[in-house]
C-alpha positions in Angstrom: 96.8 -100.3 32.4 95.5 -96.8 31.7 94.4 -94.9 35.1 90.5 -95.1 35.5 90.0 -98.1 33.0 88.3 -101.1 34.7 89.6 -104.3 33.3 87.3 -107.2 33.5 88.5 -110.0 35.9 86.3 -113.1 36.2 87.3 -113.6 39.7 85.1 -111.0 40.8 81.9 -112.4 39.8 81.7 -115.3 42.5 80.2 -117.7 40.2 78.5 -120.9 41.1 80.6 -123.7 39.8 78.9 -126.7 38.5 80.4 -130.3 37.3 78.6 -129.3 34.0 80.4 -126.1 33.7 80.6 -122.7 34.8 77.4 -121.0 35.8 76.7 -116.9 36.1 74.0 -114.4 36.8 73.3 -111.3 35.2 70.6 -108.7 34.9 68.9 -106.9 32.1 68.2 -103.1 32.5 64.6 -101.8 31.8 64.9 -99.9 28.3 61.5 -98.6 28.4 58.6 -97.8 30.7 58.6 -96.2 34.2 62.1 -97.3 35.3 63.7 -96.2 31.8 65.0 -93.0 33.3 68.9 -92.3 33.7 69.2 -92.1 37.4 67.2 -95.2 37.8 68.8 -97.4 35.3 72.1 -96.6 36.7 71.3 -97.3 40.1 70.3 -100.6 39.2 73.7 -101.0 37.3 75.6 -99.9 40.1 73.7 -102.2 42.4 74.5 -105.2 40.5 77.7 -104.4 39.7 78.5 -103.7 43.7 76.7 -107.2 44.6 79.0 -109.0 42.0 76.5 -109.8 39.2 78.5 -111.1 36.1 76.7 -109.1 33.6 74.4 -106.1 32.8 72.5 -106.1 29.5 70.4 -103.4 27.7 67.8 -103.7 25.1 67.3 -102.2 21.6 64.7 -100.1 19.8 65.6 -96.7 17.9 62.2 -95.7 17.1 58.7 -97.1 18.0 56.2 -96.3 15.2 52.8 -95.3 16.1 51.6 -97.7 14.0 52.7 -101.4 14.5 49.5 -103.1 12.8 51.9 -105.1 10.0 54.0 -106.4 12.9 53.9 -109.2 15.3 55.7 -108.9 18.6 57.2 -112.4 19.1 57.1 -112.4 23.0 53.7 -111.7 23.8 50.2 -113.9 23.6 48.7 -110.8 22.0 51.3 -110.0 19.3 51.7 -106.8 20.7 54.4 -104.5 22.4 53.5 -104.0 25.8 53.2 -100.3 26.8 52.4 -99.0 23.4 54.6 -96.7 21.0 54.7 -93.6 22.9 57.3 -94.5 25.4 60.7 -93.6 26.4 63.3 -96.1 25.1 66.8 -95.4 25.7 69.7 -96.1 23.2 71.6 -99.4 24.0 74.8 -98.2 22.6 74.8 -94.9 24.5 73.9 -96.7 27.4 76.8 -99.0 27.2 79.2 -96.2 26.8 77.9 -94.8 30.2 77.9 -98.0 31.9 81.7 -98.8 30.9 82.4 -95.8 33.1 80.1 -96.5 36.0 80.5 -100.0 36.5 83.8 -102.0 37.2 83.5 -105.7 37.3 80.3 -106.8 35.4 80.4 -107.7 31.6 78.1 -105.2 29.5 75.9 -106.5 26.7 73.1 -106.0 24.4 69.9 -108.5 24.7 69.8 -108.0 21.7 71.1 -105.5 19.4 68.9 -105.4 16.2 72.0 -105.7 13.9 70.3 -104.4 10.5 69.3 -101.4 12.0 72.8 -99.7 12.0 75.5 -99.6 9.4 77.8 -102.3 10.2 81.0 -100.4 10.2 79.7 -97.6 12.7 78.3 -100.4 15.0 81.6 -102.5 14.8 83.6 -99.1 15.6 81.3 -98.0 18.4 81.3 -101.4 20.1 85.4 -101.4 20.0 85.7 -98.2 21.5 83.2 -99.1 24.2 85.2 -102.4 24.6 88.3 -100.3 25.1 86.4 -97.8 27.6 85.2 -100.7 29.8 88.5 -102.9 29.6 87.3 -105.7 27.5 84.0 -106.3 29.2 81.5 -106.3 26.0 79.2 -109.1 24.8 77.2 -108.3 21.5 73.8 -109.9 21.9 72.6 -109.9 18.2 69.2 -110.3 16.5 67.3 -110.0 13.4 64.4 -107.8 14.7 60.8 -108.0 14.1 59.3 -104.6 13.9 58.7 -103.9 9.9 57.7 -100.3 10.5 60.8 -99.5 12.4 63.0 -101.1 9.6 61.3 -98.7 7.0 61.8 -95.5 9.4 65.6 -96.5 9.8 66.0 -97.1 6.0 67.4 -100.5 6.2 67.8 -103.2 3.6 64.3 -104.8 3.2 62.8 -106.3 6.1 62.3 -109.9 4.3 65.9 -109.9 3.9 66.9 -109.1 7.6 68.2 -112.8 8.2 70.9 -112.5 5.3 71.9 -109.3 6.3 72.4 -110.0 10.1 74.8 -113.0 8.8 76.8 -110.7 6.6 76.9 -107.6 9.1 78.1 -110.0 11.9 80.7 -111.5 9.6 81.6 -107.9 8.6 81.9 -106.8 12.1 84.2 -109.5 12.8 86.4 -108.8 10.1 86.8 -105.2 11.5 87.7 -106.3 14.8 90.8 -108.4 13.8 92.9 -107.7 10.7 93.8 -104.0 9.6 93.4 -102.7 7.1 89.8 -103.8 6.6 88.7 -105.6 3.4 85.4 -107.0 3.0 83.2 -107.7 -0.3 79.7 -108.8 0.4 76.2 -108.4 -0.9 75.0 -105.6 1.5 78.4 -103.9 2.6 81.9 -103.7 0.9 84.8 -101.9 2.2 88.5 -101.8 0.4 91.5 -100.9 2.6 90.3 -98.9 5.6 91.6 -98.4 8.9 89.3 -99.3 11.7 91.4 -98.5 15.0 91.2 -99.2 18.1 90.3 -102.9 17.9 88.3 -104.2 20.8 90.3 -104.8 24.1 89.4 -108.5 23.8 91.9 -110.4 21.7 90.0 -111.8 18.8 87.0 -109.3 19.2 83.7 -109.0 21.0 81.8 -112.3 21.8 78.8 -112.6 19.8 75.6 -114.2 21.4 72.7 -114.9 19.1 69.1 -113.9 20.4 65.8 -115.8 19.5 64.5 -119.3 19.8 63.3 -120.1 16.3 65.2 -122.8 14.1 67.0 -120.0 11.9 68.1 -118.3 15.2 69.6 -121.3 16.7 71.2 -122.4 13.6 72.7 -118.9 13.4 74.2 -119.3 17.0 75.4 -122.6 16.1 77.3 -121.3 13.0 78.3 -117.8 13.7 77.6 -117.4 17.2 80.1 -117.5 20.5 76.6 -117.7 22.7 73.0 -118.6 22.3 70.8 -116.1 24.1 66.9 -116.6 24.0 64.4 -115.2 26.1 62.6 -118.3 27.6 59.5 -117.6 29.2 57.6 -115.2 27.2 54.8 -117.0 25.0 54.5 -118.1 22.4 58.3 -118.8 22.3 58.4 -120.8 25.7 61.6 -122.8 26.5 60.9 -124.9 29.7 63.7 -127.0 30.7 62.8 -129.9 28.3 62.3 -127.5 25.3 65.6 -125.9 26.1 67.4 -129.2 26.1 65.9 -130.3 22.8 67.1 -126.7 21.3 70.7 -127.0 22.9 71.1 -130.5 21.5 69.9 -129.1 18.0 72.6 -126.2 18.3 75.2 -128.9 19.4 74.5 -130.7 16.3 74.6 -128.0 13.8 77.8 -126.6 15.3 79.4 -129.9 14.8 77.9 -129.8 11.2 79.6 -126.4 10.7 82.9 -127.9 12.0 82.7 -126.1 15.5 83.3 -127.0 19.0 79.7 -127.1 20.8 81.4 -126.7 23.9 83.1 -123.4 23.1 79.3 -122.0 22.5 77.9 -120.3 25.7 74.4 -121.5 26.4 72.4 -118.5 28.1 68.9 -117.7 29.2 67.0 -114.4 30.0 64.1 -114.9 32.3 62.0 -112.8 34.7 63.3 -113.2 38.4 61.8 -112.6 41.8 63.0 -114.1 45.1 60.0 -113.6 47.2 60.6 -112.4 50.9 60.7 -115.3 53.3 57.3 -114.1 54.9 55.4 -113.0 52.0 52.3 -114.5 51.0 52.7 -116.5 47.6 50.2 -115.4 44.9 47.2 -117.7 44.3 47.7 -120.2 41.1 50.7 -121.9 39.6 54.0 -120.4 40.5 55.9 -119.4 37.3 59.5 -120.4 37.0 62.2 -118.1 38.8 59.7 -116.6 41.0 59.3 -117.8 44.5 61.2 -118.4 47.5 65.0 -118.9 47.5 64.7 -122.4 47.5 62.2 -122.6 44.7 64.3 -120.2 42.5 67.5 -122.4 43.3 65.6 -125.3 42.2 64.8 -123.6 38.9 68.3 -122.7 38.4 69.4 -126.3 38.9 66.9 -127.4 36.4 67.9 -125.1 33.6 71.7 -125.7 34.4 71.1 -129.5 34.0 69.7 -128.5 30.5 73.0 -126.7 29.9 72.6 -123.0 30.8 75.8 -121.5 32.1 74.7 -117.9 32.1 71.3 -116.6 33.6 70.0 -113.0 32.8 67.3 -111.9 35.0 64.5 -109.3 34.1 62.7 -107.2 36.8 59.1 -108.2 37.6 58.1 -105.0 38.9 58.5 -101.3 38.1 59.3 -100.3 41.6 63.0 -99.2 42.0 63.0 -99.9 45.5 61.5 -103.7 45.0 64.1 -104.0 42.2 67.2 -103.2 44.1 65.7 -105.5 47.0 65.1 -108.1 44.7 68.9 -108.1 43.4 70.0 -108.1 47.3 68.0 -111.1 48.2 69.0 -113.3 45.0 72.6 -112.1 45.5 72.6 -113.4 49.5 69.8 -116.0 49.7 70.0 -117.9 46.4 73.7 -117.3 44.8 75.3 -117.7 48.3 73.7 -120.9 49.2 74.5 -122.2 45.5 78.3 -121.2 46.3 78.1 -122.7 49.6 76.3 -126.0 48.4 78.9 -126.4 45.9 82.0 -125.6 48.3 80.4 -128.6 50.6 80.3 -130.8 47.7 83.6 -130.2 46.9 84.6 -130.5 50.4 83.0 -133.9 50.8 84.4 -135.3 47.4 88.0 -134.3 48.9 87.2 -136.3 52.1 85.9 -139.5 50.4 88.3 -142.1 50.3 88.9 -143.7 47.0 87.4 -146.9 46.2 88.8 -150.0 44.0 86.9 -150.4 41.1 85.1 -153.9 40.6 83.8 -155.6 37.7 81.3 -157.7 39.3 77.7 -158.4 37.8 76.3 -157.2 41.4 77.9 -153.9 41.2 77.1 -153.1 37.4 73.3 -154.0 38.2 73.4 -151.7 41.4 74.8 -148.6 39.6 72.4 -149.1 36.5 69.4 -149.2 39.3 71.1 -146.0 40.9 70.9 -144.4 37.5 67.4 -145.4 36.7 66.4 -144.1 40.0 67.8 -140.3 39.6 65.1 -137.8 38.8 65.3 -136.1 35.6 64.3 -132.8 37.3 65.3 -131.5 40.6 62.7 -132.0 43.5 61.0 -129.1 45.1 62.8 -127.5 47.9 59.8 -125.8 49.2 58.1 -128.8 51.0 55.6 -129.5 48.3 55.7 -131.0 44.7 56.8 -128.9 41.6 54.4 -128.5 39.2 55.2 -130.0 35.8 56.1 -127.5 33.2 53.1 -127.9 31.1 51.1 -126.6 34.0 53.1 -123.4 34.5 51.5 -120.4 34.2 53.3 -118.5 31.5 54.6 -115.2 32.6 53.3 -113.3 29.7 49.7 -114.4 30.9 50.0 -113.5 34.3 49.0 -109.9 35.8 52.3 -108.8 35.7 52.8 -109.6 31.8 55.5 -107.5 30.3 
């Protein structure tokens, strides 16, 4: 291993392992707004890496047009980008290159890179280089984009064709990461006989997680993606656990139709998260998912894990740096540690439990069936009072802390 290069080692991430699969926790760095300053985002990244978070993601815009009147932001009830156009926005690939050298453990990803914005040969080469610099830790979160005026400013293929462009660019990038020399003939990009070296450090290339919650996005994840990476709790694209379950089943069905193994596709989710201090007074109104006491956040994690999620990515809920860092600490020590301890205890109980001979009596069958019917479909509240139904939750986009 070259001196100074940190190779990704999964054992450092201290994952919480459930019978359903492998569950990890990561963060999304602020890409714009008051916290989008180099020293601040790097301090957040360093803290997350030191605490053993599994991933660190960055977001993407190249420019923000002064007028966005012809575009609708898909993650706001108003259809407008919070904060307006005149704000700093750190370029994501440059950020990943920096993060590759200041972190040692966490996977590094985009959430999401707007694929049509950049020529795919340059993007593929840049990501391969970052993957080498990071020792094989890159995840490409990929999306089609929404901001028509930004497409026009960057001289991309037509906005209306962004879905087809994204599909072809992703196939092309995969082609640059494996065989050499690269040969590809498509509608939007064609290359004949060029060497694109070095290849990514990860054998087979960089994993691609598809962002979005629409039918087109879910189908793209099923056909082309190594993972699905939606934003879950910003209206109008709300994915509470029942809705997430429905989408996950759609993805699995489409993956099978495409001749792919659904189990090979990572199911992730990106949500705002805040573990409130024990003595903090809860705000009035319904509690949003992933914002509450440690026990409440644990229950929310379990609800989404039951829906199939294996990788959670958390957004900050505040623009105060000290509060963001403290929240990372509380989650690591009060939530993740408890989940790991519960799983360890469950494994210990299972190992100590004597095996029982199977019986085929009618009474045993009836008892088993009754037990299954009595099992709640959602985890109970661990806070001492009933959980709200998903429909009654206050959507984070409508709260005072709307992002």
